[in-house]
C-alpha positions as CSV (number, residue, x, y, z in Angstrom):
1,M,-30.5,-10.4,-16.5
2,D,-30.1,-13.9,-15.3
3,K,-28.3,-14.7,-18.2
4,L,-26.1,-12.3,-18.7
5,L,-24.6,-12.5,-15.4
6,R,-24.5,-16.2,-15.8
7,K,-22.8,-15.3,-19.0
8,T,-20.5,-12.9,-17.3
9,L,-19.3,-14.9,-14.2
10,S,-18.9,-18.3,-16.6
11,S,-16.4,-16.3,-18.5
12,L,-14.2,-15.0,-15.7
13,V,-14.7,-18.4,-13.6
14,R,-13.3,-21.0,-15.8
15,R,-11.2,-22.9,-13.4
16,G,-12.3,-23.6,-9.9
17,A,-15.8,-24.0,-8.8
18,L,-18.2,-21.0,-8.0
19,Q,-21.9,-21.4,-7.3
20,V,-24.1,-18.5,-7.7
21,T,-27.9,-18.3,-6.0
22,L,-30.1,-15.6,-7.4
23,P,-32.8,-13.8,-5.4
24,D,-35.4,-15.8,-6.7
25,G,-33.5,-18.9,-5.2
26,T,-32.1,-20.1,-8.9
27,R,-28.8,-21.5,-8.9
28,F,-25.9,-22.0,-11.3
29,T,-22.2,-23.1,-11.4
30,C,-19.1,-21.9,-12.9
31,G,-15.8,-23.1,-13.6
32,D,-14.5,-26.6,-14.2
33,G,-15.4,-27.8,-10.3
34,T,-11.4,-28.0,-9.6
35,G,-10.2,-26.6,-5.8
36,P,-12.7,-25.8,-2.5
37,Q,-16.4,-24.5,-3.8
38,V,-17.0,-21.0,-3.1
39,A,-20.5,-20.1,-2.9
40,I,-22.0,-16.7,-3.2
41,R,-25.9,-15.4,-2.6
42,L,-27.2,-12.0,-4.8
43,T,-30.0,-10.9,-2.3
44,D,-32.0,-8.7,-4.6
45,R,-32.1,-8.0,-8.2
46,R,-30.9,-4.6,-8.3
47,A,-27.6,-6.4,-6.5
48,M,-27.3,-8.2,-9.7
49,L,-28.0,-5.1,-11.8
50,A,-25.3,-3.1,-10.3
51,L,-22.6,-6.0,-10.4
52,L,-23.2,-6.4,-14.0
53,L,-23.0,-2.3,-14.7
54,D,-19.8,-1.7,-12.4
55,P,-18.1,-4.5,-10.6
56,E,-15.0,-2.4,-9.8
57,M,-17.4,-0.2,-7.5
58,Q,-20.4,-2.2,-6.6
59,L,-18.4,-5.1,-5.5
60,G,-17.4,-3.9,-2.1
61,E,-20.6,-2.2,-1.8
62,L,-22.7,-5.4,-1.9
63,F,-20.5,-6.9,0.4
64,M,-20.4,-4.0,2.7
65,N,-23.8,-3.7,2.6
66,R,-24.7,-7.7,2.9
67,R,-26.6,-7.6,-0.6
68,L,-23.5,-10.3,-1.5
69,L,-23.4,-12.9,1.0
70,V,-20.4,-15.6,0.8
71,E,-22.1,-18.4,2.0
72,Q,-19.0,-21.0,1.5
73,G,-15.6,-19.7,1.2
74,T,-14.6,-16.4,2.1
75,I,-14.6,-13.1,0.1
76,Y,-10.7,-13.8,-1.0
77,D,-12.1,-16.7,-2.5
78,F,-14.5,-15.5,-4.3
79,L,-11.9,-12.3,-5.8
80,A,-9.0,-14.3,-6.3
81,L,-11.4,-16.9,-8.5
82,V,-12.9,-13.9,-10.8
83,L,-9.8,-12.0,-11.1
84,A,-7.7,-14.6,-12.0
85,G,-10.0,-14.9,-14.9
86,A,-10.3,-11.4,-15.6
87,R,-6.8,-11.1,-16.7
88,D,-7.5,-12.7,-20.1
89,Q,-11.2,-11.6,-20.5
90,P,-11.6,-8.0,-22.2
91,P,-14.2,-5.9,-20.1
92,A,-17.7,-5.2,-21.3
93,W,-18.0,-1.7,-23.4
94,W,-20.0,0.0,-20.8
95,E,-17.2,-0.6,-18.3
96,R,-14.8,0.4,-20.9
97,C,-16.7,3.7,-20.6
98,L,-16.5,4.1,-17.5
99,D,-12.6,3.4,-17.2
100,K,-12.3,5.9,-19.9
101,A,-14.4,8.8,-17.5
102,R,-13.1,8.0,-14.6
103,F,-9.3,8.0,-16.3
104,L,-10.3,11.6,-17.5
105,L,-11.3,12.4,-14.1
106,R,-8.4,11.1,-12.2
107,H,-6.9,15.0,-11.7
108,V,-10.0,15.7,-10.1
109,T,-10.6,12.8,-7.6
110,T,-6.4,13.0,-6.7
111,R,-6.7,16.9,-6.3
112,N,-4.4,16.6,-3.5
113,D,-4.0,20.4,-2.9
114,R,-2.7,21.0,1.2
115,R,-6.0,21.1,2.6
116,R,-7.3,18.1,1.3
117,S,-4.3,15.9,1.5
118,R,-4.9,16.4,5.6
119,A,-8.5,15.4,5.3
120,N,-7.4,12.5,3.1
121,V,-4.9,11.4,5.9
122,A,-7.0,11.6,8.3
123,H,-9.7,9.6,6.6
124,H,-7.5,6.5,7.0
125,Y,-4.6,7.2,9.3
126,D,-6.4,8.9,12.4
127,L,-8.6,6.0,12.8
128,D,-8.3,4.6,16.5
129,D,-5.0,2.9,16.8
130,R,-6.2,0.0,18.1
131,L,-7.6,-1.1,14.7
132,Y,-3.5,-1.3,13.4
133,A,-2.5,-3.1,16.4
134,L,-5.0,-6.0,15.4
135,F,-3.0,-6.9,12.4
136,L,0.1,-4.9,11.7
137,D,3.5,-6.4,13.3
138,R,4.8,-5.1,16.4
139,D,6.6,-2.4,14.9
140,W,3.7,-1.1,13.0
141,Q,4.8,-0.9,9.6
142,Y,2.1,-0.2,7.3
143,S,3.6,-1.0,4.2
144,C,5.3,-4.0,1.9
145,A,7.4,-6.2,3.6
146,Y,10.3,-7.6,2.3
147,F,10.4,-11.5,2.5
148,E,13.9,-12.8,1.9
149,T,12.7,-16.7,2.5
150,P,9.7,-18.4,1.7
151,D,9.1,-19.3,5.0
152,Q,9.9,-15.9,6.9
153,D,7.0,-14.3,8.9
154,L,6.0,-10.9,9.0
155,E,8.1,-9.5,11.6
156,A,11.0,-10.9,10.1
157,A,10.0,-9.5,6.7
158,Q,9.1,-6.0,8.0
159,L,12.5,-6.0,9.8
160,A,14.3,-7.3,6.3
161,K,12.3,-4.1,4.4
162,K,13.7,-1.7,6.8
163,R,17.0,-3.2,6.7
164,H,16.9,-3.6,2.7
165,I,15.9,0.4,2.7
166,A,18.8,1.4,5.0
167,A,21.1,-0.2,3.0
168,K,20.1,1.5,-0.2
169,L,20.3,5.0,1.3
170,V,24.2,4.3,1.7
171,L,23.9,5.7,5.1
172,E,27.1,6.9,7.5
173,P,26.6,7.9,11.1
174,G,27.0,11.8,10.1
175,H,24.1,11.8,8.0
176,S,21.0,13.7,8.4
177,V,17.8,11.8,7.0
178,L,14.1,13.6,6.0
179,D,11.4,10.8,6.3
180,I,8.4,12.1,4.3
181,G,5.3,10.2,5.7
182,C,7.2,8.9,8.9
183,G,4.4,7.0,9.9
184,W,4.5,5.7,13.5
185,G,8.0,6.4,13.5
186,G,9.5,2.4,13.0
187,M,11.9,3.5,10.1
188,F,12.8,6.5,12.0
189,L,14.1,4.6,15.1
190,Y,15.7,2.0,12.8
191,L,17.6,4.7,11.3
192,T,18.9,6.3,14.3
193,E,19.2,3.1,16.5
194,I,20.6,0.6,13.9
195,A,22.0,3.0,11.1
196,K,23.2,5.4,13.7
197,V,22.3,8.5,11.4
198,R,23.3,12.0,13.1
199,E,19.5,13.1,12.9
200,A,15.9,12.3,11.2
201,F,13.1,14.6,10.7
202,G,10.1,12.8,9.9
203,V,6.5,14.5,8.6
204,T,3.2,13.0,8.9
205,L,-0.1,14.6,8.1
206,S,-1.6,12.2,10.8
207,T,-1.6,13.5,14.2
208,E,-2.3,10.0,15.6
209,Q,1.2,9.1,14.0
210,L,2.5,11.9,14.9
211,E,1.8,11.3,19.0
212,A,2.9,7.9,18.6
213,A,6.1,8.5,16.7
214,T,7.3,11.2,19.0
215,R,6.3,9.1,22.0
216,R,8.2,6.1,20.4
217,A,11.1,8.6,19.8
218,R,11.3,9.6,23.6
219,E,10.9,5.8,24.9
220,A,14.0,4.8,23.0
221,G,15.9,8.0,23.9
222,A,16.4,9.4,20.9
223,E,14.7,12.6,21.0
224,G,17.4,14.5,20.5
225,R,18.1,12.7,17.4
226,A,14.8,12.0,15.8
227,R,12.1,14.9,15.2
228,F,8.6,14.7,14.0
229,A,6.1,17.6,12.8
230,L,2.7,17.4,11.7
231,Q,3.7,18.9,8.4
232,D,2.9,18.9,4.6
233,Y,6.1,17.7,2.5
234,R,5.8,21.1,0.3
235,D,6.5,23.2,3.1
236,V,9.6,21.2,4.7
237,T,12.7,23.5,4.6
238,G,16.4,23.0,5.4
239,A,19.0,20.6,3.7
240,F,19.6,16.7,4.2
241,D,21.7,13.8,3.3
242,R,19.4,11.4,2.9
243,I,15.6,11.3,1.8
244,V,13.2,8.3,2.5
245,S,9.7,8.1,1.5
246,V,8.0,4.5,2.2
247,G,4.1,4.2,1.2
248,M,3.3,8.0,1.0
249,F,3.6,8.8,-2.8
250,E,0.3,6.7,-3.4
251,H,-1.4,9.8,-1.9
252,I,0.4,12.6,-4.1
253,G,-1.8,12.4,-7.2
254,P,-0.5,12.7,-10.6
255,R,-0.7,16.3,-11.1
256,F,1.8,17.0,-8.1
257,F,4.4,14.5,-9.1
258,E,6.6,17.3,-10.6
259,T,6.2,19.1,-7.3
260,Y,7.2,16.3,-5.1
261,F,9.9,15.6,-6.7
262,Q,11.5,19.1,-7.2
263,T,10.9,19.6,-3.7
264,C,13.0,16.3,-2.9
265,R,15.9,18.0,-5.1
266,K,15.8,21.2,-3.3
267,L,16.1,19.6,0.1
268,L,18.6,16.9,-0.7
269,A,21.8,17.7,-0.7
270,A,24.3,17.5,-3.7
271,D,25.7,14.4,-2.8
272,G,22.6,13.0,-1.8
273,V,20.8,9.8,-1.9
274,M,16.7,9.2,-1.9
275,L,14.8,6.1,-1.7
276,L,11.1,6.0,-2.9
277,H,9.2,2.8,-2.0
278,T,5.5,3.0,-3.3
279,I,2.8,0.9,-4.9
280,G,2.5,1.5,-8.5
281,C,1.0,-0.1,-11.7
282,S,2.8,-2.0,-14.2
283,D,0.7,-1.5,-17.1
284,G,0.4,2.1,-17.5
285,P,-1.2,5.1,-16.5
286,N,-4.9,4.4,-15.4
287,H,-7.2,5.7,-13.0
288,P,-7.9,5.5,-9.0
289,N,-9.8,2.0,-7.9
290,P,-13.5,4.1,-7.1
291,W,-14.3,1.8,-4.3
292,I,-10.8,2.5,-2.5
293,N,-11.0,6.0,-3.5
294,R,-14.4,6.6,-1.9
295,H,-13.8,4.2,1.2
296,I,-10.4,3.1,2.4
297,F,-7.6,5.9,0.9
298,P,-9.3,8.9,-0.6
299,G,-7.1,10.9,-3.1
300,G,-4.9,7.8,-4.0
301,Y,-3.6,6.8,-7.0
302,L,-1.1,3.9,-8.1
303,P,1.4,5.1,-10.4
304,P,3.4,3.2,-13.1
305,L,7.1,3.9,-13.7
306,S,6.1,6.0,-16.9
307,E,4.5,8.6,-15.1
308,I,7.0,8.4,-12.1
309,L,10.5,8.2,-14.1
310,P,9.8,11.8,-16.3
311,A,8.6,13.6,-12.8
312,I,12.1,12.5,-11.6
313,E,14.0,13.6,-14.6
314,K,11.9,17.1,-14.7
315,A,13.3,17.9,-11.5
316,G,17.0,17.3,-12.4
317,L,17.3,14.1,-10.4
318,I,18.9,11.2,-11.7
319,V,17.4,7.5,-11.3
320,T,20.4,5.6,-10.1
321,D,18.4,2.0,-9.5
322,V,14.9,0.5,-9.6
323,E,14.1,-2.6,-7.7
324,V,10.1,-4.2,-8.6
325,L,8.9,-6.0,-5.7
326,R,5.8,-8.0,-7.1
327,L,4.5,-10.7,-4.9
328,H,5.8,-9.4,-1.8
329,Y,3.0,-7.0,-0.7
330,A,0.7,-9.9,-1.6
331,R,2.4,-12.2,0.9
332,T,1.9,-9.2,3.5
333,L,-1.6,-8.6,3.1
334,Q,-2.2,-12.3,3.1
335,A,-0.7,-12.0,6.6
336,W,-2.3,-8.7,7.6
337,R,-5.9,-10.3,6.3
338,E,-5.6,-13.5,8.4
339,R,-4.7,-11.4,11.3
340,F,-7.5,-8.9,11.2
341,M,-9.7,-11.9,10.6
342,A,-8.2,-13.7,13.7
343,R,-9.2,-10.7,15.6
344,R,-12.5,-9.8,14.0
345,D,-14.4,-9.5,17.3
346,K,-12.4,-6.7,18.8
347,A,-12.6,-4.8,15.6
348,L,-16.3,-5.5,15.5
349,A,-16.5,-3.9,19.1
350,L,-14.4,-1.0,17.7
351,H,-16.1,0.1,14.5
352,G,-19.0,-2.4,14.1
353,E,-19.8,-5.1,11.2
354,R,-20.2,-2.9,8.3
355,F,-16.6,-1.3,9.2
356,C,-15.4,-5.0,9.5
357,L,-16.8,-6.2,6.1
358,M,-15.3,-3.0,4.5
359,W,-11.9,-3.7,5.9
360,E,-12.0,-7.3,5.0
361,F,-12.9,-6.8,1.5
362,Y,-10.0,-3.8,1.4
363,L,-7.5,-6.5,2.7
364,A,-8.9,-9.3,0.5
365,M,-8.9,-6.8,-2.9
366,S,-5.5,-5.8,-2.2
367,Q,-4.1,-9.1,-1.8
368,T,-5.6,-10.2,-5.0
369,A,-4.7,-7.4,-7.0
370,F,-1.2,-7.9,-6.4
371,E,-1.8,-11.9,-6.9
372,H,-3.4,-11.2,-10.2
373,Q,-3.4,-7.5,-11.7
374,D,-0.8,-5.4,-12.4
375,V,0.2,-4.0,-9.3
376,A,3.6,-3.9,-7.7
377,V,6.2,-2.2,-5.4
378,F,8.8,0.1,-6.8
379,Q,11.8,1.0,-4.8
380,I,13.6,3.7,-6.8
381,Q,17.0,5.0,-5.6
382,I,17.4,8.8,-6.5
383,A,20.6,10.9,-6.6
384,R,21.8,14.2,-7.5
385,R,25.0,13.1,-8.7
386,Q,26.1,10.2,-11.0
387,D,28.6,9.0,-8.4
388,A,26.5,9.2,-5.3
389,V,26.2,5.5,-4.8
390,S,28.5,2.4,-6.0
391,L,28.4,1.6,-9.5
392,T,27.6,-2.0,-8.9
393,R,25.3,-3.3,-6.4
394,D,27.5,-5.6,-4.0
395,Y,27.4,-2.9,-1.7
396,I,23.4,-3.3,-0.8
397,V,24.0,-7.1,0.3
398,E,27.2,-5.9,2.5
399,R,25.3,-3.1,4.0
400,E,22.8,-5.5,4.4
401,N,25.2,-7.9,6.4
402,T,26.5,-4.7,8.8
403,L,23.1,-3.7,9.8
404,R,21.9,-7.4,10.5
405,A,25.0,-7.8,12.9
406,R,23.6,-4.6,14.9
407,E,19.9,-5.5,15.1
408,P,19.6,-8.3,18.1
409,S,20.2,-5.7,20.7
410,F,17.8,-3.2,19.0
411,A,15.1,-6.1,18.7
412,D,15.4,-6.8,22.5
413,T,14.1,-3.4,23.6
414,G,10.7,-4.4,22.2
415,H,10.2,-1.3,20.2
416,Q,6.4,-0.6,19.7
417,A,4.1,2.0,18.8
């Protein structure tokens, strides 16, 4: 088993420097020795076997349970070394069998009916809000930021994301907007206070997010225009000029894609526009990551465009624009991870050591997935009519400039969750 582990890691880590210490004290190194050295220790032989048989599931488990210790560098450094080499290295036959089995079971693990959707959301989003305050920006945007320049910080990039989405929605002051998965209400406040929409209705399945969003609207004096409800998207009624959904589609599950877009078509006005912002895969249909599915986002699934677009078409909707944000989320996650680690002592006081290790692994694994694997963010603009938006994309920049000019007074009010 020692030789197999060494062979496996050496095939993955060809560049860089990795030192591995086995349970009996034996050490070996992988890579060409360039860059900072990363050193890990496996504490028992069963940990070695688990890592070999099912790394996709067991690496996070071993790190959380301190059976894989990072003695030099960080878990991010280790994951970056391994995943950078894994792009060109085919998985072992038993890993391919596991992948196939998980793919066949994905409709079971992502069966997000109303009851399971509510439970899945509570698992992640109804954690103590003090945790999210440790690493999110002051507007509590828990989705991919939009970095317009290399040196832009997280606060500015999250504001740019809201501006970019609002511009693509082609908003007018008299419009009504539905936000499916409204989070802590930051997007809503931007649409009501900056884009000046007539009314906005947000739905969420998180009780803590609902409370925060409602409070923020009240404090901003926007409660008459911004309304929120604890409601499943399938139960929303009415008609809306615009629909926006940011970071929620990942919780739908492939068996409900057609239901989701049929619901959106029913709710969207005839000349309406929708903007869907979702994480997805660029390498075709896959299965949910088993570790993420167990500990972080139960029922979650990252869809490829090849599954999203047919569901849009079947619902009688038209795709009017697609933008792929590739490394923007990697930078977002890096900022979150650095902020979390800088305040780790506060997270430790809230949730304990095992939770902190789990959260560190989640942020590090997610960042490296965007950097080294086929994971990206899709922004898909959707309409019911071909002429709902301009035939060229110039209007996006024009509307961003208009919105940007309105932002300073809004930023000065200090809207926070």
